[in-house]
C-alpha positions in Angstrom: -0.1 2.7 3.1 0.5 1.6 -0.5 3.7 1.6 -2.6 4.8 0.9 -5.9 7.4 1.6 -8.7 7.9 1.8 -12.3 10.5 2.7 -14.7 10.8 3.2 -18.9 13.5 3.4 -21.1 11.9 6.2 -22.5 11.9 7.1 -26.1 15.4 7.9 -27.3 17.7 6.2 -25.1 19.6 2.9 -25.9 19.4 1.6 -22.2 17.8 2.3 -18.8 20.3 3.8 -16.5 17.6 4.2 -13.5 16.9 1.9 -10.9 14.9 1.6 -8.2 13.6 -0.1 -5.0 10.4 -0.6 -2.9 11.1 -2.4 0.1 8.5 -3.2 3.2 11.2 -3.6 6.2 10.7 -4.8 9.6 8.3 -3.2 12.0 6.0 -1.7 9.2 8.4 0.6 8.0 9.1 0.8 4.1 11.8 2.2 2.3 11.6 3.9 -1.5 14.8 4.4 -3.3 15.5 6.1 -7.2 18.6 6.4 -8.5 19.4 7.8 -12.0 22.9 6.5 -13.1 25.6 8.6 -15.3 28.7 7.5 -17.3 29.4 5.4 -20.0 25.8 3.3 -21.4 26.8 0.5 -19.4 28.8 2.1 -16.6 25.3 4.6 -16.0 23.3 1.3 -15.3 25.7 -0.5 -13.1 26.2 2.6 -11.0 22.4 3.1 -10.4 21.7 -0.9 -10.1 24.7 -1.1 -7.4 23.9 2.0 -5.5 19.9 0.9 -4.8 21.1 -2.6 -4.0 23.9 -1.5 -1.5 21.7 1.2 -0.4 18.4 -1.1 0.3 20.6 -3.7 1.7 22.2 -1.5 4.6 18.7 -0.1 5.6 17.2 -3.5 5.3 20.1 -4.9 7.8 19.7 -1.8 10.1 16.0 -2.6 10.6 16.3 -6.2 11.0 15.4 -5.9 14.8 12.8 -2.9 14.2 13.5 0.5 12.6 14.9 2.9 15.9 12.5 5.1 17.4 15.0 8.0 17.5 15.2 10.2 14.9 18.8 10.5 15.0 19.6 7.2 14.7 16.9 6.9 11.9 19.5 9.4 10.0 22.1 7.6 11.1 20.7 4.7 9.4 20.3 6.5 6.0 23.7 8.3 5.8 25.8 5.1 6.4 23.4 3.6 3.7 24.6 6.2 1.3 28.0 6.0 2.2 28.0 2.3 1.8 26.5 2.8 -1.7 28.6 5.4 -2.5 31.9 2.9 -1.3 30.7 0.3 -3.3 30.1 2.2 -6.8 33.2 4.3 -5.9 35.4 1.0 -5.8 33.9 -0.4 -9.0 34.7 2.7 -10.8 38.5 2.5 -9.5 38.6 -1.1 -10.4 37.3 -1.7 -14.1 38.4 0.7 -16.7 34.9 0.7 -18.2 33.3 2.1 -15.1 35.7 4.6 -15.0 34.0 8.0 -13.8 30.8 6.5 -13.4 28.3 7.9 -10.7 24.4 8.3 -9.7 21.9 10.5 -8.3 20.3 9.0 -5.1 16.7 10.0 -3.5 15.5 7.6 -0.7 12.4 7.9 1.6 12.2 6.0 4.7 8.3 5.9 6.3 7.4 5.1 9.5 3.7 5.5 10.7 3.0 8.5 8.5 6.7 10.0 9.5 9.3 10.6 6.7 13.2 10.7 6.5 14.2 11.6 3.0 18.1 11.7 1.7 19.3 12.9 -1.7 22.1 13.8 -3.9 22.0 15.0 -7.2 18.8 16.2 -9.3 16.3 13.3 -8.6 13.4 14.6 -6.6 11.0 14.0 -4.0 7.6 15.7 -3.8 4.2 15.4 -1.6 1.1 15.7 -3.2 -1.8 16.5 -0.9 -4.8 18.9 -0.4 -4.6 19.5 -4.1 -1.0 20.9 -4.0 2.2 19.8 -4.5 5.6 20.5 -3.2 8.7 20.1 -4.4 10.6 18.3 -1.0 14.1 18.1 -2.3 16.4 21.0 -3.7 18.4 19.9 -6.7 22.2 19.6 -6.4 22.8 20.9 -10.1 24.0 23.9 -11.9 21.1 25.5 -13.0 19.8 25.4 -9.3 22.8 27.0 -8.2 22.1 29.9 -10.6 18.2 30.1 -9.4 19.5 30.5 -6.2 21.7 33.1 -7.2 19.2 35.0 -8.8 21.0 34.6 -12.2 17.8 32.9 -13.9 14.4 32.4 -13.1 12.7 28.6 -12.2 11.1 28.5 -15.7 14.6 29.7 -17.3 16.2 26.4 -15.7 13.9 24.1 -17.4 15.1 24.8 -20.7 18.5 25.7 -19.7 21.5 24.3 -21.9 22.9 23.1 -18.8 20.1 21.8 -17.1 21.5 17.9 -16.8 24.8 19.2 -15.1 24.8 18.0 -11.4 27.1 19.3 -8.8 26.8 16.3 -6.4 26.5 12.4 -7.4 27.1 9.4 -5.4 30.1 7.0 -6.2 32.6 9.9 -8.0 34.4 10.5 -5.1 35.3 8.3 -2.2 33.3 10.6 -0.2 29.9 12.2 -0.7 27.4 14.7 0.9 23.8 14.2 1.4 20.7 16.1 2.3 18.2 15.0 4.7 14.7 16.2 5.1 11.9 15.4 7.8 8.5 15.4 6.8 5.0 14.3 8.0 2.5 12.4 5.5 -1.1 12.7 6.3 -3.9 10.2 5.4 -4.4 10.1 1.9 -1.3 12.2 0.9 1.0 10.8 -1.7 5.3 10.9 -1.7 6.6 10.8 -5.1 10.2 10.1 -5.7 11.6 10.4 -9.2 14.3 10.7 -11.9 14.7 13.6 -13.9 13.3 11.8 -16.6 9.9 12.7 -15.4 10.3 15.9 -14.2 12.1 17.2 -17.5 9.2 16.8 -19.3 6.2 17.3 -16.9 5.6 20.2 -14.6 4.4 20.2 -11.2 1.4 21.5 -12.4 0.2 18.6 -14.9 1.9 15.9 -12.0 -0.7 17.5 -9.7 -3.8 17.5 -12.4 -3.1 13.6 -13.2 -2.9 13.0 -9.0 -6.2 14.6 -8.7 -8.1 12.2 -11.6 -6.3 8.9 -10.5 -7.1 7.9 -7.1 -5.3 4.4 -7.6 -1.7 5.3 -6.6 -0.7 2.4 -9.2 -2.6 3.6 -12.1 -1.6 7.1 -11.1 2.3 6.2 -11.5 1.4 4.4 -14.9 -0.4 7.7 -16.0 2.6 9.6 -15.2 5.1 7.6 -17.2 2.2 7.0 -20.1 2.0 10.8 -20.8 5.8 11.8 -20.5 6.2 8.7 -23.1 3.6 10.6 -25.6 5.5 13.7 -24.8 8.6 12.1 -26.3 10.3 11.2 -23.0 14.1 12.0 -24.3 15.4 10.2 -20.9 14.7 6.9 -18.8 11.9 7.7 -16.6 11.3 6.4 -13.1 8.1 6.9 -10.6 8.1 5.4 -7.0 5.0 6.3 -5.1 3.7 5.9 -1.4 0.4 6.7 -0.6 -0.9 6.7 2.8 
């Protein structure tokens, strides 16, 4: 398995509010994390950085003796890590006026022997690319996704909706956060992509899949995604984290 990550401020922002981590853990497991902060300029950056570090540290500590084989225990590791990250961001937002109201999305994947447990809050996404197909694993916690689910707008309309950036869940804005967990299997040669919405608001699924098919090297593919997003104006921060079996 090869893992890599890249982040960029984009073309219009004054600072990068995205953070990510790629960690190899004890027992041959790997952890990928992407957070996209919100709040004031500095507050968003702090929220995402604190969340990534707290989440990754909690998972690494739980895996120090080897990751549990029991799927329920692995889920518990991720849920507790998410809770700890939420608590840390929320605590800082309450203690310092300049951080008041800050929060962050989170999408993370724990990979062991091709089995993935993914957890997410907000609209940062996880995708699987395999067999010349792309599949969005996560479901956005956002206003436009609710409208799509209700049949009030189409997915195509959601991409250009004026309120597409309004999320319905975020880590750190309250003392408790609800997260979603998803299990999946990775086949040999498949790719797991985690990203902030700075990528997916610019590149559609077909474009991501086309770039993947044209670049077998995972690090070059990640940079190709970033380069094309920047070429197309990149109005937001852009973060790509990739695992390839």
